[in-house]
N, C-alpha and C positions, 0 to 999 in steps of 0.2 A: 504494500500500500504506500502510495506517495502522498505527501502533503504539500500543498502549494500555499505559500504566503505571499501576499502582494506587498511589495515595498512601496515606499512613498512615491518613488519615480514611476512605478507601474500604475499606481492609483491615479497619478496626475495624467499619464498617457491615456488611461481608460476614460478619465473625465473629459479630456480633450476630444477623444473619439466620440463619446456620447453627446457632447455639446456641438460637434462639428456639423450638425444637421441643419442649423438655422441658416437663413439667408446671409447674415453677416459672416458667419464662419465659412460658408461656401465662397463668398466673395474674397475673404482672406486667403483661402486655399488657391483660388484662381490667380490672385494678384501676386502670390509668391512663386508662381511657375517660372522656371528659367529655361524651359523648352516646352514645345507643344505636347500636352498630355495625350495619351492614347485614347482611342474610342472606348476601350474597356474601362479606363479610369474615369472618363466622363460619365459613362453609364453608372458606375459605382457611386459617384458623387450624387447623381440625380436620383438613383434608386434609394439612397439613404437620406436624402434631403427631407426634412420635416419643416417645411416653410409654412408659416401661418399667414392669414389674410392681412393682418396688421403690418407685417413686414413688407408685403407686396404692394400695399396701398399707394405708395408714392409712384409706382410704375403702372398703375391701372388707369386706363383711359381708352375710349373708343372713338372712332370717327366713321362717318358714312363713306361708302364707296370702296374702302380698302382696309385691311387689318392695320393695326398700329404697332410699330416696333418701338420699344422703350429700352434703351441701353442701360444696363446695371453696372457693368464694368468692362474694360477692354485694355489689353496691353499687346505687345507684339506677338504673344504666343497663344492667347485665348481671349474669348469674349463671352459675356452672358447677356442675354436679352430676355425681356418679357414681351410676348406678343398678345394682343387683345383683339378678338375677332367677333364680329356680329354674325348672326346666321347668314349663310351664303357667301361669306368672304373667304377667299383662298389665295394661295400663292400661285404664281405661274408654275408650269411644269419646269423643273430646274435640276441641275446638279450643283455641287458646291465648289467646283473648279479648284480642286486641290485641298479643300478643307473637309474634315469630318465633324460630325456633331450629334448631340443627343437632345431629345425633347422630352420634358415631363409635363403631363397634363395636370394642371392645377384645378381647373374648373371647367365643366362642360364635356363635350365629346369631340375628340379630334378625329377627323377623317383623313386617312393616308392612302394614297394610291401610288404604286410603284410601276416603273416602266423599264423597258429595255430599248436600246438604240442600235440600229444597224445602218451603216452608211448608205446601203442600197435601199432597204425596205423603209427606213426611217424609224420613227418612234412607234413602239407597240406597247399596248397594255400588258401588265404582268400580274398584278394582284392588288387587292384593296382590303382595308380593315378599319375598324373603329377602335379608338383607344379611349378608355374611361379615365376618370380622375385617378391619379396615382400611377398610371401606366407610363413607361419610358420606352421611347422608340428613337430612331435616328438613322443616320446614313453614313456610309463609308465612301471613300473614293473608289469608283466613279458612279455610285448609285444615282439614279434619276427618280425624283418623286414629286408629288404635289401634296400639300397639306391644306386643310381648311376646316371650316365649321359648316356642317351640312345645312342646307336650306331648311330642312325639316326638323332641325334640332329644337327650335323654339327657345334657345337659351344662348347667352354669351359664352365664349370660350376664352380661357386664359392659359397660356403655355409658357414654360420656362425653357430657354434654349441655351446650350453651351457649344461653341464652335472653336476648333483648333486647326490651324491658325484662324484668326478672325476672318469673317467673310469679306470678300472684295467683289469683283465682277463675277457674276454667275452666268452659266450657260442656260439658255431657255430653249424649250422645244415645243412643237405642236404635233398632235397625233397624226400619223400617216405621212409626215413630212421628214425629209432628210436635212432640212435647213436648221442650222443652229444659230440662235441669236444671242446677244449679250444683254445683261440686265444688271444695273447697279441699284441695290436697295437704298431707298431714301431714308437717311437717318436725321435729316434736318430737324424735324419736329421732335424726334427722340432727344436730340442734344439740347433743344430749347426747354424741354419739359422734365429733364432728369434732375433729381435733387442735387 
C-alpha cells in the first residue's frame, strides 16, 4: 500500500489547475504563450473552461445582418474571440489559411457544416452537426467549414473561439465552384467595443 501526501507546492499547483477554468485564467494562459499552442491544447483549455455569464458580459453584443466578433485577447501566437450570433447569421464557407482553432458553445446551438475541396470538382458537402452548450469543436489545417446559428433556433448564440496563430486573411469558397476567394474578418467594431 502506498500513501501519497500532497506538499504545499503540489497543493498550490492543484489550486492553480482548479482555478484555471475562469475567463481571466484562460486569458492569462493565452497571453503567456511563447509559441502557437497545438489544437489539442486549445481543445483542452476550452473543454475545461468554466466561464460564467458575468465574465463574458463585456464581450456580449449583437448586430443585425452579421454575427459580431469581440476580441478578448491577441498576441503573435494566439487569439481569443467571443462571437455573438442572431438566428440565421453564419460565417462564409472558409478555411483558416494556416491557423487552427477551437470553438466552445456558451449559449444556444451552433450549426457546423464541413466541406471538402477538389481543384477540378470544386467545393463539396461533407457533413453537418449541431453543437449544444458546453460542446467544443474546431478545425485543423486545411479543414473547410461554415459555422452559424440556425434560422430555426429561435435563440441567440454565443461562442468562444481560440485560434493559433491569430486569424488573418481567410480563404472562402462557394458550393460547386473551384474558385477560391479571400476574406478579411472585420474587427473594427470589436476593437472599439473591447474593454
